C-alpha positions as CSV (number, residue, x, y, z in Angstrom):
1,M,-87.4,-17.9,23.9
2,A,-86.1,-19.8,20.8
3,A,-83.2,-21.2,22.9
4,T,-85.5,-22.6,25.5
5,V,-87.7,-24.3,22.8
6,R,-84.6,-25.7,21.2
7,L,-83.3,-27.0,24.5
8,L,-86.7,-28.5,25.4
9,C,-87.1,-30.2,22.0
10,G,-83.5,-31.5,22.1
11,S,-83.9,-33.0,25.6
12,V,-87.2,-34.6,24.5
13,F,-85.6,-36.2,21.5
14,R,-82.6,-37.4,23.5
15,N,-84.8,-39.0,26.2
16,S,-87.3,-40.5,23.8
17,S,-87.0,-44.2,23.0
18,R,-88.7,-43.6,19.6
19,Q,-86.5,-43.1,16.6
20,F,-87.0,-40.2,14.2
21,S,-86.8,-41.2,10.5
22,T,-86.4,-39.0,7.5
23,T,-86.9,-41.7,4.8
24,C,-89.9,-41.5,2.6
25,G,-92.6,-44.1,3.1
26,V,-93.3,-46.8,0.6
27,Q,-95.8,-45.6,-2.0
28,A,-99.0,-47.5,-1.9
29,G,-99.5,-50.0,-4.6
30,E,-96.1,-49.5,-6.2
31,K,-95.2,-53.2,-6.2
32,W,-98.6,-54.1,-7.6
33,R,-98.3,-51.5,-10.4
34,K,-94.8,-52.8,-11.4
35,E,-96.0,-56.4,-11.4
36,H,-98.8,-55.5,-13.8
37,G,-96.5,-53.5,-16.1
38,L,-97.8,-50.1,-15.1
39,A,-95.9,-47.0,-13.9
40,R,-94.6,-46.7,-10.3
41,S,-97.3,-44.1,-9.6
42,G,-100.4,-43.1,-11.3
43,T,-99.0,-39.7,-12.3
44,E,-96.0,-40.8,-14.4
45,Y,-97.7,-41.7,-17.7
46,G,-101.1,-42.9,-18.9
47,P,-104.4,-41.3,-20.0
48,L,-104.8,-39.4,-16.7
49,T,-101.5,-37.7,-17.2
50,D,-101.2,-37.5,-21.0
51,L,-104.7,-36.6,-22.1
52,P,-106.2,-33.1,-21.6
53,D,-108.4,-32.4,-18.6
54,W,-111.1,-30.6,-20.6
55,S,-112.1,-29.5,-24.1
56,F,-114.1,-26.6,-25.5
57,A,-117.9,-27.0,-25.8
58,D,-117.7,-26.9,-29.6
59,G,-115.3,-29.9,-29.6
60,R,-112.0,-28.2,-30.0
61,P,-109.2,-29.7,-27.9
62,A,-107.8,-27.8,-25.0
63,P,-104.3,-26.3,-25.3
64,P,-101.7,-28.6,-23.9
65,L,-100.5,-27.9,-20.3
66,K,-96.9,-27.1,-19.3
67,G,-96.4,-30.6,-17.9
68,Q,-97.8,-32.2,-21.1
69,L,-95.4,-30.2,-23.2
70,R,-92.5,-31.0,-21.0
71,R,-93.2,-34.7,-21.1
72,K,-93.6,-34.6,-24.8
73,Q,-90.2,-32.9,-25.2
74,E,-88.6,-35.4,-22.8
75,R,-90.0,-38.3,-24.9
76,E,-88.7,-36.6,-28.1
77,V,-85.2,-36.2,-26.6
78,L,-85.3,-39.8,-25.4
79,A,-86.4,-41.0,-28.9
80,K,-83.6,-39.1,-30.6
81,R,-81.1,-40.5,-28.2
82,I,-82.4,-44.1,-28.8
83,V,-82.1,-43.6,-32.6
84,M,-78.6,-42.1,-32.3
85,L,-77.4,-45.0,-30.0
86,N,-79.0,-47.5,-32.4
87,S,-77.2,-46.0,-35.4
88,E,-73.9,-46.1,-33.4
89,M,-74.4,-49.7,-32.6
90,D,-75.1,-50.5,-36.3
91,R,-71.9,-48.7,-37.3
92,G,-70.0,-50.5,-34.7
93,I,-71.3,-53.9,-35.8
94,E,-70.4,-53.1,-39.4
95,M,-66.9,-52.0,-38.4
96,W,-66.5,-55.2,-36.4
97,K,-67.7,-57.4,-39.3
98,G,-65.2,-55.5,-41.6
99,R,-62.4,-56.2,-39.2
100,V,-63.3,-59.9,-39.0
101,E,-63.5,-60.2,-42.8
102,E,-60.1,-58.4,-43.2
103,A,-58.5,-60.8,-40.7
104,E,-59.9,-63.7,-42.6
105,R,-58.6,-62.3,-45.9
106,M,-55.2,-61.8,-44.3
107,E,-55.2,-65.4,-43.0
108,E,-56.1,-66.7,-46.4
109,H,-53.4,-64.6,-48.0
110,K,-50.8,-65.9,-45.5
111,K,-51.9,-69.5,-46.3
112,S,-51.5,-68.8,-50.0
113,L,-47.9,-67.6,-49.4
114,L,-46.9,-70.9,-47.8
115,L,-44.7,-73.4,-49.7
116,K,-46.6,-75.7,-52.0
117,P,-45.8,-79.4,-52.4
118,K,-43.7,-80.3,-55.4
119,G,-43.0,-83.4,-57.5
120,K,-44.1,-86.7,-56.0
121,R,-45.8,-85.1,-53.0
122,L,-48.0,-83.1,-55.4
123,L,-49.1,-86.3,-57.2
124,K,-49.6,-88.2,-53.9
125,K,-53.1,-88.0,-52.6
126,T,-53.6,-86.7,-49.2
127,P,-55.6,-88.9,-46.8
128,Q,-58.9,-87.3,-46.0
129,N,-60.6,-87.7,-42.7
């Protein structure tokens, strides 16, 4: 029975002029949301996603949901990574500045070791541009 269904479906698809696509469709409004600085979809971030759905009648907030806790943890990990990368960049910039200063000191030191003018050349004024 399964073989006949498979043969039937296979022959229908082979003879059909219509193509079968497995790609996902374009999400409605994604382009508009991106142009206005919003998330790609309404469920990525924002008040509908981040705020609790309900609260107790006496005003106490509801306990956070699993998704809210997961998103909070992901944001904390991302923030820690940003701080770490920022500190690495600062250290790298400081090291680069130190190397540049050391190269300048070495250049000045090399210039100071060059021969100095003596006698009449020392008294002679050098033309200034």
